[in-house]
C-alpha positions in Angstrom: 42.0 167.4 -122.0 41.1 168.3 -125.7 40.0 165.9 -127.9 43.2 164.2 -129.6 42.4 163.0 -133.2 44.3 159.9 -134.0 45.4 157.8 -137.0 46.6 154.2 -136.7 49.1 152.4 -139.2 49.1 148.7 -139.0 45.3 148.1 -137.6 45.5 144.5 -138.8 48.3 143.4 -137.0 47.8 142.1 -133.2 49.4 145.3 -131.7 47.2 147.5 -134.2 44.3 145.8 -133.1 44.8 146.6 -129.5 45.7 150.4 -130.2 42.1 150.8 -132.3 40.4 149.1 -129.4 42.2 151.4 -127.1 42.0 154.7 -129.2 38.1 154.0 -129.2 37.5 153.0 -125.7 39.2 156.4 -124.6 36.8 159.4 -124.1 39.2 162.1 -125.1 41.0 160.2 -127.8 39.1 160.1 -131.7 40.0 157.4 -134.4 40.1 159.6 -137.7 41.2 156.9 -140.0 43.6 153.8 -140.5 46.2 153.1 -142.9 47.0 149.8 -144.4 49.5 148.7 -146.8 46.6 146.2 -148.4 43.5 149.0 -148.1 41.9 146.4 -145.8 40.7 146.8 -142.0 37.6 145.9 -140.0 37.1 149.3 -138.7 34.2 152.0 -138.8 36.7 154.7 -140.2 38.1 155.3 -143.9 41.1 153.1 -144.5 43.8 154.7 -146.7 46.9 152.7 -148.6 48.8 155.7 -149.0 49.9 157.8 -145.6 50.1 161.0 -147.9 46.9 160.4 -149.3 45.5 159.8 -145.6 47.2 163.3 -144.4 46.2 165.3 -147.2 42.3 164.0 -146.8 42.3 165.1 -142.9 45.7 166.1 -140.8 45.2 164.3 -137.2 47.2 165.2 -134.4 49.0 161.9 -133.6 49.9 158.8 -135.9 50.5 155.9 -134.3 52.6 153.4 -136.1 52.9 149.9 -135.6 54.2 148.6 -138.7 57.9 147.7 -139.7 61.3 149.3 -139.6 61.6 150.3 -142.8 57.6 151.6 -143.3 57.8 152.9 -139.5 60.8 155.2 -140.8 59.0 156.6 -143.6 55.8 156.8 -141.9 57.7 159.1 -139.2 59.2 161.4 -141.3 56.0 162.0 -143.7 54.2 162.5 -140.3 56.2 165.7 -139.1 56.7 166.7 -142.6 52.8 167.2 -142.4 52.7 168.7 -139.1 51.5 165.2 -137.2 53.2 163.9 -134.2 54.2 160.3 -134.4 53.9 157.9 -131.4 56.1 154.8 -133.3 56.1 151.2 -131.3 58.5 150.0 -134.6 61.8 149.0 -133.6 64.9 149.1 -135.6 65.5 152.6 -136.4 69.3 153.2 -136.8 71.3 155.7 -135.0 71.6 158.0 -138.3 67.8 157.8 -138.9 67.3 158.8 -135.3 69.3 161.7 -135.9 67.7 163.1 -138.7 64.1 162.2 -137.3 65.4 164.2 -134.1 66.4 167.2 -136.3 63.4 167.1 -138.3 61.1 167.3 -135.0 62.7 170.1 -133.8 62.8 172.3 -136.9 59.2 171.6 -137.1 58.6 172.1 -133.4 56.9 168.6 -133.0 56.8 165.8 -130.5 57.8 162.4 -131.6 57.9 159.4 -129.3 60.1 156.2 -130.7 59.4 153.5 -127.9 61.2 150.0 -128.3 58.8 148.7 -125.6 55.2 150.3 -124.7 55.1 147.9 -121.7 55.4 150.0 -118.2 56.9 146.6 -116.8 59.6 146.3 -119.5 60.3 150.0 -118.9 61.3 149.4 -115.4 63.1 146.5 -116.0 65.3 148.4 -118.2 65.8 150.8 -115.3 66.5 148.5 -112.7 69.1 146.8 -115.2 70.9 150.1 -115.4 70.8 150.6 -111.6 72.5 146.9 -111.0 75.1 147.4 -113.8 76.6 150.1 -111.4 77.7 146.8 -109.3 77.8 144.0 -111.6 79.8 144.6 -114.9 79.4 141.1 -116.4 76.0 140.9 -118.1 74.0 139.0 -120.8 70.9 139.8 -122.1 68.5 137.3 -123.1 65.2 138.4 -125.3 62.3 136.1 -126.4 59.7 136.6 -128.9 57.3 135.3 -131.2 58.8 133.5 -134.3 57.2 136.7 -136.4 59.7 139.2 -135.1 61.3 140.5 -138.3 64.3 142.2 -136.5 66.8 140.8 -134.0 68.2 141.8 -131.0 64.8 143.3 -130.3 64.7 147.1 -129.7 64.2 146.7 -126.0 67.7 144.6 -126.1 69.3 146.6 -127.7 67.9 150.0 -125.7 69.0 148.0 -122.5 72.3 147.7 -123.4 72.7 151.1 -124.3 71.0 152.2 -120.9 73.7 150.1 -119.3 76.4 151.6 -121.6 76.1 154.7 -120.0 76.8 153.4 -116.3 79.4 150.7 -117.3 83.0 150.3 -118.5 83.4 148.4 -121.8 84.7 144.9 -120.6 85.3 141.7 -122.5 83.6 139.1 -120.7 84.5 135.4 -120.3 87.9 133.6 -121.0 90.3 135.7 -123.0 90.9 132.8 -125.0 87.4 131.8 -125.7 86.5 130.3 -129.1 83.1 130.2 -130.8 82.9 126.5 -132.4 79.8 127.2 -133.8 79.5 130.8 -135.0 76.9 133.0 -133.1 77.0 131.2 -130.0 77.9 133.8 -127.9 75.1 135.9 -129.2 75.6 139.9 -130.6 78.2 141.8 -128.5 77.8 145.3 -127.4 80.7 146.5 -125.4 81.3 143.0 -124.4 77.6 142.2 -123.1 76.3 139.5 -125.2 72.7 139.6 -126.5 70.9 136.4 -127.2 67.9 136.4 -129.4 65.1 133.4 -129.1 62.4 133.0 -131.6 59.5 130.7 -130.9 55.8 130.1 -131.6 54.0 130.8 -128.2 56.3 133.4 -126.9 54.8 137.1 -127.1 57.6 139.3 -125.7 59.8 138.4 -122.9 63.6 139.4 -121.6 65.6 138.4 -118.8 69.2 140.5 -117.9 71.6 138.2 -116.0 74.3 139.6 -114.1 77.2 137.8 -112.7 80.0 138.4 -109.9 81.9 136.4 -107.5 79.6 133.7 -105.2 76.4 135.2 -106.9 73.9 136.0 -109.9 71.2 138.5 -110.5 68.3 138.0 -112.7 65.9 140.8 -113.4 63.1 139.6 -116.0 59.8 141.1 -117.7 57.2 138.9 -119.5 54.0 140.2 -121.6 51.7 137.6 -122.0 49.4 139.3 -124.4 49.4 143.0 -126.4 47.1 144.6 -123.9 50.2 144.8 -121.7 51.7 147.6 -124.1 48.5 149.5 -124.4 49.1 152.0 -120.9 52.3 153.1 -122.3 50.6 153.7 -126.0 48.1 155.8 -123.9 50.4 157.7 -121.9 52.4 158.6 -125.2 49.5 159.8 -127.1 48.9 162.4 -124.4 52.5 163.1 -123.8 53.5 163.8 -127.4 51.3 166.4 -127.7 53.7 168.6 -125.1 57.0 167.7 -126.7 58.8 169.6 -129.1 61.6 167.1 -129.8 61.8 163.4 -130.5 62.0 161.0 -127.3 63.7 157.6 -127.8 62.2 155.1 -125.0 59.6 155.5 -122.8 61.6 155.6 -119.7 62.3 159.4 -120.5 58.8 160.5 -120.1 57.6 158.6 -117.0 57.5 160.3 -113.8 
């Protein structure tokens, strides 16, 4: 495999630090520079505050973006405009933004991967949940994350619900006369499924999908106990994005 030159946006974050270590420890990857809004990073490569300034200095093959939804969208669009293939771990993209980015990627003939979750186990959890939804139509999703996470519900929870929607007819769950005496008690509603978001210090990234039927329940759960759990998916994404010419949303779509 030829060397893949990489730029990382968000190198000071917990995920960013793991990504820097991954790229530096992978023989076929080369870290060219990093992008940090404060211009600070404990790395032995150039640090840029602005993504356009970074790309005008040298064009990498791949951008790994681990920032925020607003910044991630701007970085992804800019990367594609400069001919760089984005691998994005930022959640919170709207459907309109995903459509726009896919059209841009295809017009440029470039690969782009946006993954709500890079943990292989989390992807399997979503796939297994989609399989179970064919047989259990009453479903609740509980996602649990650290208290510094900015978006709720998580991208993984939303992606899980979207995958389940592909095999499940919409159904209003619970009693038909159910009333929330405290607003939000039943969580978010997607096609009648409910999503509940927990934010607490001490958590990293966890999700369980609960299925109920007459006389039985089924729970499918995944837990990430550290950010290193996401790096296998990042590595696969960087290698795979070089072979794509469109946007792929969700790691499950590139795993064989």
